[in-house]
C-alpha positions as CSV (number, residue, x, y, z in Angstrom):
1,X,17.1,83.1,148.6
2,X,18.6,82.9,144.9
3,X,20.3,79.7,144.2
4,X,23.1,80.1,141.7
5,X,23.7,78.2,139.2
6,X,26.2,75.2,139.6
7,X,29.1,74.6,136.7
8,X,29.1,70.5,136.6
9,X,32.9,71.0,135.4
10,X,33.6,72.6,138.6
11,X,32.3,69.9,140.4
12,X,34.2,68.0,143.4
13,X,33.7,64.4,141.2
14,X,34.4,66.5,138.0
15,X,37.4,67.8,139.2
16,X,38.7,64.4,140.8
17,X,37.4,62.5,138.0
18,X,40.7,60.9,136.2
19,X,41.5,62.0,132.6
20,X,40.7,59.9,129.3
21,X,42.8,57.7,129.1
22,X,44.4,58.4,125.1
23,X,43.7,55.7,122.8
24,X,46.9,53.4,121.1
25,X,45.8,55.0,117.7
26,X,46.7,58.7,119.4
27,X,49.7,57.5,121.1
28,X,50.9,56.3,118.0
29,X,50.4,59.3,116.2
30,X,52.3,61.2,118.9
31,X,55.0,58.9,119.1
32,X,55.2,59.2,115.7
33,X,55.2,63.1,115.0
34,X,58.1,62.8,117.7
35,X,60.1,60.6,115.7
36,X,59.6,62.5,112.5
37,X,60.6,65.6,114.4
38,X,64.1,64.4,116.0
39,X,64.5,63.0,112.3
40,X,64.3,66.1,110.9
41,X,66.5,67.7,113.7
42,X,69.0,64.9,113.0
43,X,69.4,65.4,109.8
44,X,69.5,69.3,109.8
45,X,72.0,69.1,112.2
46,X,74.0,66.4,110.6
47,X,73.7,68.8,107.0
48,X,74.7,71.8,108.9
49,X,78.0,69.8,110.4
50,X,78.9,69.0,107.1
51,X,78.7,72.5,105.7
52,X,82.5,73.2,106.7
53,X,84.4,70.3,105.8
54,X,82.2,70.3,102.4
55,X,83.9,73.6,102.1
56,X,87.1,73.0,103.1
57,X,87.3,70.0,100.4
58,X,85.8,72.2,97.4
59,X,88.6,74.6,98.5
60,X,91.0,72.3,97.7
61,X,89.4,71.3,94.7
62,X,89.4,74.6,93.4
63,X,92.9,75.5,94.4
64,X,94.0,72.0,92.5
65,X,91.6,73.0,89.4
66,X,93.2,76.3,89.1
67,X,96.9,75.3,89.4
68,X,96.8,72.3,87.7
69,X,98.3,73.6,84.4
70,X,101.2,75.4,86.5
71,X,101.5,71.8,88.2
72,X,101.5,70.0,84.8
73,X,104.4,72.6,83.1
74,X,106.8,72.8,86.4
75,X,106.0,70.1,89.1
76,X,107.6,69.6,92.1
77,X,110.5,71.7,91.5
78,X,108.1,74.6,91.6
79,X,108.9,74.6,95.2
80,X,112.4,75.5,95.2
81,X,112.8,77.5,92.3
82,X,113.9,80.5,92.9
83,X,112.8,82.2,89.5
84,X,109.9,84.2,89.3
85,X,109.8,85.8,85.3
86,X,106.3,86.4,84.1
87,X,107.4,87.5,81.0
88,X,109.6,84.4,80.3
89,X,106.8,82.0,81.8
90,X,108.7,80.7,84.4
91,X,107.8,80.5,87.9
92,X,109.1,79.4,91.5
93,X,108.0,80.1,94.5
94,X,111.2,79.0,96.8
95,X,111.5,83.2,97.5
96,X,108.1,83.5,98.8
97,X,108.3,80.0,100.5
98,X,111.3,81.3,102.3
99,X,110.0,84.7,102.7
100,X,107.3,83.2,104.7
101,X,108.7,80.6,106.9
102,X,111.6,83.2,107.7
103,X,108.7,86.2,109.0
104,X,106.8,83.6,110.9
105,X,109.8,82.1,112.5
106,X,111.3,85.3,113.3
107,X,107.6,86.7,114.8
108,X,107.9,83.2,117.0
109,X,111.4,84.3,118.3
110,X,109.8,87.5,119.4
111,X,106.3,86.7,120.5
112,X,106.6,83.4,122.2
113,X,108.7,84.3,125.6
114,X,106.3,88.0,125.9
115,X,103.3,85.7,124.9
116,X,104.2,83.0,127.9
117,X,105.4,85.3,130.0
118,X,102.0,87.1,130.2
119,X,100.3,83.9,130.4
120,X,102.0,82.7,133.5
121,X,101.4,85.8,135.0
122,X,97.9,85.6,134.7
123,X,97.4,82.7,136.1
124,X,100.1,82.1,138.9
125,X,101.3,85.9,140.1
126,X,98.6,88.3,139.0
127,X,96.1,89.7,141.5
128,X,92.7,88.6,141.1
129,X,91.7,92.5,140.5
130,X,94.1,92.7,138.0
131,X,93.7,89.4,135.5
132,X,90.6,90.0,133.3
133,X,91.7,93.6,132.8
134,X,95.4,92.6,131.6
135,X,93.5,89.5,129.6
136,X,90.9,91.9,128.0
137,X,93.6,94.3,126.7
138,X,95.9,91.6,125.4
139,X,92.9,89.9,123.5
140,X,92.1,93.4,122.4
141,X,95.0,93.3,120.5
142,X,93.4,90.5,117.8
143,X,90.5,92.5,117.0
144,X,92.7,95.3,115.3
145,X,92.5,95.0,111.9
146,X,95.6,94.7,110.3
147,X,95.9,97.1,107.6
148,X,96.0,99.2,111.1
149,X,99.0,97.3,112.3
150,X,100.8,97.9,108.8
151,X,99.9,101.8,109.0
152,X,101.4,101.8,112.1
153,X,104.5,99.8,110.9
154,X,105.0,102.4,107.9
155,X,104.6,105.1,110.0
156,X,105.9,104.5,113.5
157,X,107.4,101.2,113.7
158,X,110.2,101.4,110.7
159,X,111.4,105.3,111.4
160,X,111.8,103.7,115.0
161,X,114.1,100.7,113.7
162,X,115.8,102.8,111.1
163,X,116.8,105.2,113.6
164,X,117.3,103.2,117.3
165,X,117.5,99.5,116.6
166,X,119.4,99.1,113.5
167,X,122.5,101.0,113.8
168,X,123.3,99.4,116.9
169,X,122.7,95.9,115.7
170,X,124.6,96.4,112.4
171,X,127.7,97.6,114.7
172,X,127.3,94.6,116.9
173,X,126.4,92.2,114.7
174,X,126.9,93.1,111.0
175,X,129.5,90.8,110.5
176,X,126.8,87.9,110.3
177,X,125.0,87.3,107.1
178,X,121.8,87.8,109.4
179,X,122.5,91.5,110.0
180,X,124.5,92.3,106.9
181,X,123.7,94.8,103.8
182,X,121.8,98.4,103.7
183,X,118.4,98.5,105.8
184,X,115.7,100.1,103.3
185,X,113.1,100.0,106.0
186,X,110.6,97.5,104.9
187,X,112.5,94.3,105.4
188,X,111.8,91.1,107.1
189,X,112.5,92.9,110.5
190,X,109.7,94.9,110.4
191,X,107.4,91.9,109.1
192,X,108.9,89.7,111.5
193,X,107.7,92.3,114.7
194,X,104.5,93.2,113.0
195,X,103.8,89.5,113.3
196,X,104.7,88.8,116.5
197,X,102.8,91.7,117.9
198,X,99.4,89.8,116.3
199,X,100.2,86.7,117.3
200,X,101.1,87.2,121.1
201,X,97.0,87.4,121.8
202,X,96.9,84.0,120.0
203,X,99.4,82.3,121.8
204,X,98.8,84.3,125.2
205,X,95.3,83.3,125.2
206,X,95.9,79.6,124.4
207,X,98.4,79.2,126.9
208,X,96.6,80.5,129.5
209,X,94.2,77.8,129.1
210,X,96.3,75.5,129.6
211,X,98.2,76.5,132.3
212,X,94.8,76.6,134.2
213,X,94.4,73.4,133.3
214,X,96.8,72.2,135.2
215,X,95.5,70.3,138.5
216,X,96.4,72.4,141.6
217,X,98.4,69.2,143.4
218,X,101.1,70.2,140.9
219,X,101.9,73.4,142.1
220,X,100.8,72.1,145.6
221,X,103.4,69.1,145.5
222,X,106.2,71.3,144.3
223,X,105.8,74.1,146.9
224,X,105.2,71.0,149.7
225,X,108.8,69.9,148.3
226,X,110.0,73.5,149.1
227,X,110.0,74.8,146.0
228,X,109.6,78.9,145.7
229,X,106.7,79.9,143.4
230,X,108.8,80.1,140.3
231,X,110.5,77.0,140.6
232,X,106.7,75.1,141.0
233,X,105.9,77.3,137.7
234,X,108.6,75.9,136.0
235,X,109.6,72.1,137.5
236,X,105.7,71.4,137.8
237,X,103.3,73.5,135.9
238,X,105.0,74.3,132.9
239,X,106.6,70.5,132.1
240,X,102.6,69.1,132.7
241,X,101.4,71.6,130.3
242,X,104.7,71.5,127.7
243,X,102.4,69.7,124.8
244,X,99.2,72.2,125.0
245,X,102.3,75.1,125.1
246,X,103.9,73.7,122.1
247,X,100.2,73.5,120.4
248,X,99.6,77.3,121.5
249,X,103.0,78.1,120.0
250,X,102.2,76.4,116.7
251,X,98.8,77.6,116.2
252,X,100.1,80.8,116.8
253,X,102.2,79.8,113.8
254,X,99.4,78.9,112.0
255,X,98.5,82.5,112.2
256,X,101.4,84.1,111.2
257,X,101.8,82.1,108.4
258,X,98.4,83.0,106.8
259,X,98.9,87.0,107.6
260,X,98.4,89.3,104.7
261,X,97.9,92.9,104.7
262,X,100.1,93.9,107.5
263,X,103.0,91.9,106.3
264,X,102.6,93.2,102.6
265,X,102.9,96.8,103.9
266,X,106.0,96.8,105.9
267,X,108.2,93.6,104.5
268,X,109.1,94.6,100.8
269,X,107.8,92.3,98.5
270,X,110.9,91.4,96.7
271,X,111.7,87.9,94.9
272,X,115.0,87.5,96.4
273,X,116.5,84.5,99.4
274,X,118.5,86.6,101.5
275,X,119.6,85.7,105.4
276,X,119.9,89.2,105.8
277,X,116.8,90.4,108.3
278,X,117.1,93.7,107.3
279,X,116.6,93.0,103.5
280,X,113.3,93.3,101.9
281,X,111.4,89.8,101.4
282,X,108.3,88.2,100.0
283,X,105.7,86.4,101.6
284,X,103.1,83.7,99.6
285,X,100.4,85.5,101.0
286,X,101.5,88.8,100.0
287,X,102.3,87.5,96.4
288,X,98.8,86.7,96.0
289,X,97.2,89.8,97.3
290,X,99.7,91.9,94.9
291,X,99.7,89.8,91.6
292,X,96.2,87.9,91.6
293,X,94.1,90.2,90.0
294,X,97.2,91.9,87.4
295,X,98.3,87.9,86.3
296,X,99.8,88.3,82.8
297,X,98.6,85.1,81.1
298,X,97.0,81.7,82.0
299,X,100.2,80.1,83.6
300,X,100.7,83.2,85.6
301,X,97.4,82.7,87.1
302,X,97.9,78.8,87.7
303,X,101.1,79.5,89.4
304,X,99.4,81.9,91.5
305,X,96.9,79.0,92.3
306,X,99.9,77.1,93.3
307,X,101.0,79.3,95.4
308,X,97.6,79.5,96.9
309,X,97.7,75.7,97.1
310,X,101.1,75.5,98.7
311,X,100.4,78.1,101.5
312,X,96.8,76.1,101.8
313,X,98.8,72.9,102.9
314,X,101.6,74.3,105.1
315,X,98.4,76.2,107.0
316,X,96.1,72.9,107.6
317,X,99.2,71.0,108.6
318,X,100.4,73.1,111.1
319,X,96.7,74.3,112.6
320,X,96.0,70.2,112.5
321,X,99.1,69.3,114.4
322,X,98.6,72.3,117.0
323,X,94.9,71.3,117.8
324,X,95.9,67.7,118.2
325,X,98.6,68.6,120.7
326,X,96.0,70.8,122.1
327,X,93.3,68.4,122.5
328,X,95.7,65.9,124.3
329,X,96.5,68.2,126.9
330,X,92.5,68.9,127.5
331,X,92.2,65.2,127.9
332,X,95.3,64.4,130.1
333,X,97.4,62.4,127.8
334,X,99.7,64.8,126.6
335,X,103.1,63.6,125.4
336,X,106.1,64.9,127.7
337,X,103.7,65.5,130.4
338,X,105.0,64.3,134.0
339,X,103.1,64.6,137.5
340,X,105.2,65.0,140.6
C-alpha cells in the first residue's frame, strides 16, 4: 500500500499550535499606522467641514469689497432712499427692499394656511395609504424649475387674475389703498402668489416633521380629557410644536426672499413703492438679475453689490433664526411649548 505524504502544517499538533506572539516593535508599528490613519482621517473631515463656513465668509468679504465704493458714497441712507438713477449716479434700495419684503409677506399670508393644513392632514387625519402619495406630490413642487413657474404665471395666472380675481377684489375693496389703481397684469399680487406656491413644499415638509416629533401622549391626554380629534390637535399638538412651526414659516420666508427668476417674470420690475398689490413692484433679487450685467459705471456696479449685501444679510438672519427654532423643538426645549 502506498502512503500519501502528509503536510506538516495540517497535522493536529501544527493546527493547534498558538500563533506566534508579535514583537513589541511590530505592535508599535501597527499602532503608529492606525494613529496616522486616524489623524489623517480627522484632519480631512475637519477640512471638509470648514469649507462651507469658509465659503460663507469669502462670499461676505467679496460682497463687502464690491459694495465698498457705494457704502462710502451713500452710507446707511442707501437703505431708505427711494431714488434709483444710474445717469445721475444716485442710488437707493428702498423700493427693492420694500418689494422683497412685501412680496414675501404676501406669499406667507397665502402659503402658511395651505402648508399647515397639508401638514396637519398628513400627520393626523390622512389614511396611511394616502400619506406618502400626497407628501410626494407636495414635495415635487419644490423640484419644478423656477422659470417654469414664471412661464405658468405669465400665461395662466395673470390672465386668470385679470379676468376672475381682480374685478371682484376691486369692486369690494377698491376703496382701500391695498387694491387701488389699474391692474396691468405683472404686479405684486402675481409675484406673491407665485412665491406662495413655491414655498408651500418647504413649509409643509418641515411642519410635518415638527408635528411628527410631538409625543403621542400629548394627543392621548387631550382625547382622554374628552377633546375631539380636531380639538386635540389644536389645543395639544400645535401648541407643543409652536416654535418649530414658526421656524418652518420663517424658513419659507427665507426661501421667498431669495427667489429670483419666477418673481422677475411676473412682478413688473418697477422702481416704485406702492401699497397696492395690483401695482408693479421690484425685488432685490430681480434687480440684481436684471441690472448687474448692464451696470453703467463702477458706482452702479457697487450699488448692485450693496443690494446683494443687504439681501445676503437679511436672508442669513432669517434662516439662522428659523434653524434655531427648529433645533430647539428637536431638543424638546421649544419656547412656548406646553405639555398637558
